[in-house]
N, C-alpha and C positions, 0 to 999 in steps of 0.2 A: 554789440554786434550789429551787422547790417540787417535791415528789414528786407525781406525778399519773399516772393511767392514763386513756386515752381508749378508748371502745368502738370508734370508727372510727379508721382510720389518717388522718394529716393530709391525705393525698391525697383522701380520701373526704368531707372536711368541706367544707361550702359556703363559697365565697369570702367571703361577708359575715360568716359566723361566724369565719373565720380573721381577718378585718379587725377584728372585735369584740375578739378576744383580742389581736391585734397592736397595736391602739390603746392598750390598757392597758400592754403591755410597752414600747412606744415611749415612752409618758409616763413610766414608772418609770425607764427608762434615761436620758432627757433630764434629769429632775429630779435623778437621782443625779450626772450629769456637771456640771450647773449648780451643785449644792450642794457638790461636792467641793472642800474647801479654802476655801470662801467663808465670810465672816463677815457677809454681807449679810442683811438682814431677809427674812422669809418673803415679804413683798409684792414686794420687789425680785427675789427668786429666782423668784417666780411670773411676773412680767412678762418676765423673761429667758427662762424656759422656754417661754412662749407663742410667742416668736419662732421656736422650733425645732419646735414641734408643730403649728403652723397649717398648713392645707392648702397654702398657697403655698410654705412652706419645705420641706414634704415633697415637693411636686412638683419643686422645684428639686433636692432630694436624688436624685430618680429620675434626673435628667440625669447626675449624678456616678456613679451606680451601674450604669446599664443595660449598659454594655460590660463590666462586671465580674461579671455574673450568669451562672450556668450556664443551660443550656437548660431544665432543670426549674424553676429559680427564676424565669426569665423567663416560663414558662408559668403559674406560680402568680400572679405579678405581673399578667399580662394577664387571668387569670380574675377577679382582684379589681377591676382597672380597668374591665373590661367588665360587671361585675355591675350589676344594676339595683336600687339601694337604694330603700326606700319612704320615705326622707327626702330632703330637698334641702339643699344647702350654704347655711349661714346667712350666712357672711362670706367666701365664696370663689366664684370662677367655677367652672362645672361641670367644666371640663377639669382644673383643679388639684385639685378635690374627688375626681374619679375616679382621677387619678394617685396621690393620697394614699391613697385606699382600696386601690389595688393594692399600694402599699408596705406598708401595714398588714397586708394579707393575707399578704404574703411574710414579714413579721416574725412574725405569728401562726403561720404554717406552720413556720418554723424553730424557734420556741419549742415548739410541740406535738410536733415531730419530735425534740426534745431535742438539736438540733444547736447547742449553745450557743457553740461555737467560731466557727462560721460566722455565727451571729446577732451575736456581738460584732464580727466584721469588718464586717458590713453596717451595724450601728448606728454604729460608729466612723466609717466613711466618710460616712454620712448626717449625723452630727453635725458632722464636720469641714467638710463642704460648706457648712453653714450659717454657719460661722465666717468665711468669706471676706468681704472688705469689700463686694463687690457684692451680697451677700445680707443685709447688716446693715441 
């Protein structure tokens, strides 16, 4: 992973900033998992990755994760979910969009906290929840 130092502790960073970082981390993780061992074209890989990173899939992943989160993680998720972004969802309903923002805030928090072991657990659970036939 990258070496970085933050001026603020992750708990002091706004939930939308955590989601901004988490969105990128989530995307890199999904792209890595989709590409691992695949010989598919970049276009096919992209279309596959989109199924995992869209707000609907992230919202569904929250269902698989909620009972596995610590109290602190749940607090971070809720801060992200309840934040009021200055943008609106383009291709998702507002509930899915807010739940996805909460998940991204949690991912950003764990990344900035450098808790890579827990981040890997969360990402694996989220990724696997999207592989179930009912979400495909």
